[in-house]
mmJSON file of the N, C-alpha and C atoms, coordinates in Angstrom:
{"data_MODEL":{"atom_site":{
"group_PDB":["ATOM","ATOM","ATOM","ATOM","ATOM","ATOM","ATOM","ATOM","ATOM","ATOM","ATOM","ATOM","ATOM","ATOM","ATOM","ATOM","ATOM","ATOM","ATOM","ATOM","ATOM","ATOM","ATOM","ATOM","ATOM","ATOM","ATOM","ATOM","ATOM","ATOM","ATOM","ATOM","ATOM","ATOM","ATOM","ATOM","ATOM","ATOM","ATOM","ATOM","ATOM","ATOM","ATOM","ATOM","ATOM","ATOM","ATOM","ATOM","ATOM","ATOM","ATOM","ATOM","ATOM","ATOM","ATOM","ATOM","ATOM","ATOM","ATOM","ATOM","ATOM","ATOM","ATOM","ATOM","ATOM","ATOM","ATOM","ATOM","ATOM","ATOM","ATOM","ATOM","ATOM","ATOM","ATOM","ATOM","ATOM","ATOM","ATOM","ATOM","ATOM","ATOM","ATOM","ATOM","ATOM","ATOM","ATOM","ATOM","ATOM","ATOM"],
"id":[1,2,3,4,5,6,7,8,9,10,11,12,13,14,15,16,17,18,19,20,21,22,23,24,25,26,27,28,29,30,31,32,33,34,35,36,37,38,39,40,41,42,43,44,45,46,47,48,49,50,51,52,53,54,55,56,57,58,59,60,61,62,63,64,65,66,67,68,69,70,71,72,73,74,75,76,77,78,79,80,81,82,83,84,85,86,87,88,89,90],
"type_symbol":["N","C","C","N","C","C","N","C","C","N","C","C","N","C","C","N","C","C","N","C","C","N","C","C","N","C","C","N","C","C","N","C","C","N","C","C","N","C","C","N","C","C","N","C","C","N","C","C","N","C","C","N","C","C","N","C","C","N","C","C","N","C","C","N","C","C","N","C","C","N","C","C","N","C","C","N","C","C","N","C","C","N","C","C","N","C","C","N","C","C"],
"label_atom_id":["N","CA","C","N","CA","C","N","CA","C","N","CA","C","N","CA","C","N","CA","C","N","CA","C","N","CA","C","N","CA","C","N","CA","C","N","CA","C","N","CA","C","N","CA","C","N","CA","C","N","CA","C","N","CA","C","N","CA","C","N","CA","C","N","CA","C","N","CA","C","N","CA","C","N","CA","C","N","CA","C","N","CA","C","N","CA","C","N","CA","C","N","CA","C","N","CA","C","N","CA","C","N","CA","C"],
"label_alt_id":[null,null,null,null,null,null,null,null,null,null,null,null,null,null,null,null,null,null,null,null,null,null,null,null,null,null,null,null,null,null,null,null,null,null,null,null,null,null,null,null,null,null,null,null,null,null,null,null,null,null,null,null,null,null,null,null,null,null,null,null,null,null,null,null,null,null,null,null,null,null,null,null,null,null,null,null,null,null,null,null,null,null,null,null,null,null,null,null,null,null],
"label_comp_id":["MET","MET","MET","LYS","LYS","LYS","GLU","GLU","GLU","VAL","VAL","VAL","ARG","ARG","ARG","THR","THR","THR","LEU","LEU","LEU","SER","SER","SER","VAL","VAL","VAL","GLU","GLU","GLU","GLU","GLU","GLU","ILE","ILE","ILE","THR","THR","THR","LEU","LEU","LEU","GLU","GLU","GLU","ALA","ALA","ALA","GLU","GLU","GLU","ASP","ASP","ASP","LEU","LEU","LEU","GLN","GLN","GLN","MET","MET","MET","ILE","ILE","ILE","MET","MET","MET","THR","THR","THR","PHE","PHE","PHE","GLY","GLY","GLY","VAL","VAL","VAL","THR","THR","THR","MET","MET","MET","SER","SER","SER"],
"label_asym_id":["A","A","A","A","A","A","A","A","A","A","A","A","A","A","A","A","A","A","A","A","A","A","A","A","A","A","A","A","A","A","A","A","A","A","A","A","A","A","A","A","A","A","A","A","A","A","A","A","A","A","A","A","A","A","A","A","A","A","A","A","A","A","A","A","A","A","A","A","A","A","A","A","A","A","A","A","A","A","A","A","A","A","A","A","A","A","A","A","A","A"],
"label_entity_id":["1","1","1","1","1","1","1","1","1","1","1","1","1","1","1","1","1","1","1","1","1","1","1","1","1","1","1","1","1","1","1","1","1","1","1","1","1","1","1","1","1","1","1","1","1","1","1","1","1","1","1","1","1","1","1","1","1","1","1","1","1","1","1","1","1","1","1","1","1","1","1","1","1","1","1","1","1","1","1","1","1","1","1","1","1","1","1","1","1","1"],
"label_seq_id":[1,1,1,2,2,2,3,3,3,4,4,4,5,5,5,6,6,6,7,7,7,8,8,8,9,9,9,10,10,10,11,11,11,12,12,12,13,13,13,14,14,14,15,15,15,16,16,16,17,17,17,18,18,18,19,19,19,20,20,20,21,21,21,22,22,22,23,23,23,24,24,24,25,25,25,26,26,26,27,27,27,28,28,28,29,29,29,30,30,30],
"pdbx_PDB_ins_code":[null,null,null,null,null,null,null,null,null,null,null,null,null,null,null,null,null,null,null,null,null,null,null,null,null,null,null,null,null,null,null,null,null,null,null,null,null,null,null,null,null,null,null,null,null,null,null,null,null,null,null,null,null,null,null,null,null,null,null,null,null,null,null,null,null,null,null,null,null,null,null,null,null,null,null,null,null,null,null,null,null,null,null,null,null,null,null,null,null,null],
"Cartn_x":[33.019,33.807,32.909,33.344,32.542,33.076,32.158,32.559,32.468,33.6,33.614,33.926,33.051,33.247,33.728,34.879,35.413,35.258,34.832,34.673,35.986,36.38,37.583,37.215,38.217,37.961,37.307,37.737,37.182,35.704,35.327,33.915,33.071,33.561,32.815,32.688,33.764,33.731,32.733,32.746,31.816,30.383,30.148,28.801,28.346,29.242,28.9,28.582,29.349,29.102,27.756,27.454,26.166,25.029,25.174,24.139,23.948,25.055,24.977,24.241,24.551,23.908,22.409,22.058,20.646,19.898,20.51,19.862,19.71,20.757,20.694,19.618,19.548,18.547,17.145,16.972,15.658,15.231,16.174,15.852,15.51,16.216,15.978,14.601,14.194,12.938,11.726,11.865,10.706,10.375],
"Cartn_y":[85.761,86.362,86.648,86.167,86.345,87.506,88.293,89.42,88.988,88.958,88.557,89.787,90.063,91.24,90.783,91.275,90.909,92.085,91.788,92.834,93.05,94.295,94.603,94.733,94.694,94.794,96.131,97.186,98.513,98.548,97.921,97.906,97.182,96.045,95.266,96.068,96.735,97.527,98.671,99.348,100.452,99.946,98.787,98.232,97.896,97.342,96.983,98.242,99.306,100.559,101.145,101.08,101.581,100.815,99.492,98.65,99.009,99.225,99.576,100.905,101.871,103.181,103.06,102.267,102.098,101.443,100.416,99.72,100.644,101.413,102.353,103.392,103.886,104.887,104.315,103.061,102.422,102.265,101.897,101.715,103.062,104.106,105.433,105.954,105.639,106.181,105.447,104.181,103.413,103.692],
"Cartn_z":[-8.773,-7.694,-6.482,-5.337,-4.129,-3.307,-2.79,-1.942,-0.485,0.172,1.581,2.424,3.353,4.199,5.565,5.953,7.269,8.216,9.399,10.404,11.136,11.203,11.965,13.444,14.288,15.727,16.044,15.341,15.607,15.275,14.14,13.748,14.79,15.262,16.259,17.55,17.939,19.17,19.04,17.879,17.661,17.701,17.083,17.069,18.481,19.279,20.657,21.457,21.226,21.953,21.536,20.234,19.758,20.428,20.485,21.076,22.542,23.238,24.657,24.84,23.975,24.066,23.794,22.786,22.443,23.594,24.204,25.312,26.511,26.797,27.924,27.676,26.433,26.068,26.234,25.8,25.904,27.356,28.219,29.637,30.259,29.836,30.395,29.993,28.766,28.248,28.815,29.151,29.605,31.07],
"occupancy":[1.0,1.0,1.0,1.0,1.0,1.0,1.0,1.0,1.0,1.0,1.0,1.0,1.0,1.0,1.0,1.0,1.0,1.0,1.0,1.0,1.0,1.0,1.0,1.0,1.0,1.0,1.0,1.0,1.0,1.0,1.0,1.0,1.0,1.0,1.0,1.0,1.0,1.0,1.0,1.0,1.0,1.0,1.0,1.0,1.0,1.0,1.0,1.0,1.0,1.0,1.0,1.0,1.0,1.0,1.0,1.0,1.0,1.0,1.0,1.0,1.0,1.0,1.0,1.0,1.0,1.0,1.0,1.0,1.0,1.0,1.0,1.0,1.0,1.0,1.0,1.0,1.0,1.0,1.0,1.0,1.0,1.0,1.0,1.0,1.0,1.0,1.0,1.0,1.0,1.0],
"B_iso_or_equiv":[0.0,0.0,0.0,0.0,0.0,0.0,0.0,0.0,0.0,0.0,0.0,0.0,0.0,0.0,0.0,0.0,0.0,0.0,0.0,0.0,0.0,0.0,0.0,0.0,0.0,0.0,0.0,0.0,0.0,0.0,0.0,0.0,0.0,0.0,0.0,0.0,0.0,0.0,0.0,0.0,0.0,0.0,0.0,0.0,0.0,0.0,0.0,0.0,0.0,0.0,0.0,0.0,0.0,0.0,0.0,0.0,0.0,0.0,0.0,0.0,0.0,0.0,0.0,0.0,0.0,0.0,0.0,0.0,0.0,0.0,0.0,0.0,0.0,0.0,0.0,0.0,0.0,0.0,0.0,0.0,0.0,0.0,0.0,0.0,0.0,0.0,0.0,0.0,0.0,0.0],
"pdbx_formal_charge":[null,null,null,null,null,null,null,null,null,null,null,null,null,null,null,null,null,null,null,null,null,null,null,null,null,null,null,null,null,null,null,null,null,null,null,null,null,null,null,null,null,null,null,null,null,null,null,null,null,null,null,null,null,null,null,null,null,null,null,null,null,null,null,null,null,null,null,null,null,null,null,null,null,null,null,null,null,null,null,null,null,null,null,null,null,null,null,null,null,null],
"auth_seq_id":[1,1,1,2,2,2,3,3,3,4,4,4,5,5,5,6,6,6,7,7,7,8,8,8,9,9,9,10,10,10,11,11,11,12,12,12,13,13,13,14,14,14,15,15,15,16,16,16,17,17,17,18,18,18,19,19,19,20,20,20,21,21,21,22,22,22,23,23,23,24,24,24,25,25,25,26,26,26,27,27,27,28,28,28,29,29,29,30,30,30],
"auth_comp_id":["MET","MET","MET","LYS","LYS","LYS","GLU","GLU","GLU","VAL","VAL","VAL","ARG","ARG","ARG","THR","THR","THR","LEU","LEU","LEU","SER","SER","SER","VAL","VAL","VAL","GLU","GLU","GLU","GLU","GLU","GLU","ILE","ILE","ILE","THR","THR","THR","LEU","LEU","LEU","GLU","GLU","GLU","ALA","ALA","ALA","GLU","GLU","GLU","ASP","ASP","ASP","LEU","LEU","LEU","GLN","GLN","GLN","MET","MET","MET","ILE","ILE","ILE","MET","MET","MET","THR","THR","THR","PHE","PHE","PHE","GLY","GLY","GLY","VAL","VAL","VAL","THR","THR","THR","MET","MET","MET","SER","SER","SER"],
"auth_asym_id":["A","A","A","A","A","A","A","A","A","A","A","A","A","A","A","A","A","A","A","A","A","A","A","A","A","A","A","A","A","A","A","A","A","A","A","A","A","A","A","A","A","A","A","A","A","A","A","A","A","A","A","A","A","A","A","A","A","A","A","A","A","A","A","A","A","A","A","A","A","A","A","A","A","A","A","A","A","A","A","A","A","A","A","A","A","A","A","A","A","A"],
"auth_atom_id":["N","CA","C","N","CA","C","N","CA","C","N","CA","C","N","CA","C","N","CA","C","N","CA","C","N","CA","C","N","CA","C","N","CA","C","N","CA","C","N","CA","C","N","CA","C","N","CA","C","N","CA","C","N","CA","C","N","CA","C","N","CA","C","N","CA","C","N","CA","C","N","CA","C","N","CA","C","N","CA","C","N","CA","C","N","CA","C","N","CA","C","N","CA","C","N","CA","C","N","CA","C","N","CA","C"],
"pdbx_PDB_model_num":[1,1,1,1,1,1,1,1,1,1,1,1,1,1,1,1,1,1,1,1,1,1,1,1,1,1,1,1,1,1,1,1,1,1,1,1,1,1,1,1,1,1,1,1,1,1,1,1,1,1,1,1,1,1,1,1,1,1,1,1,1,1,1,1,1,1,1,1,1,1,1,1,1,1,1,1,1,1,1,1,1,1,1,1,1,1,1,1,1,1]
}}}
């Protein structure tokens, strides 16, 4: 039995927002 994980739109959106925050934080700190 194979476990297939599907990303929901909400998960992708949350991940994109996290990435944006991390990038903004990195730019602010440097």
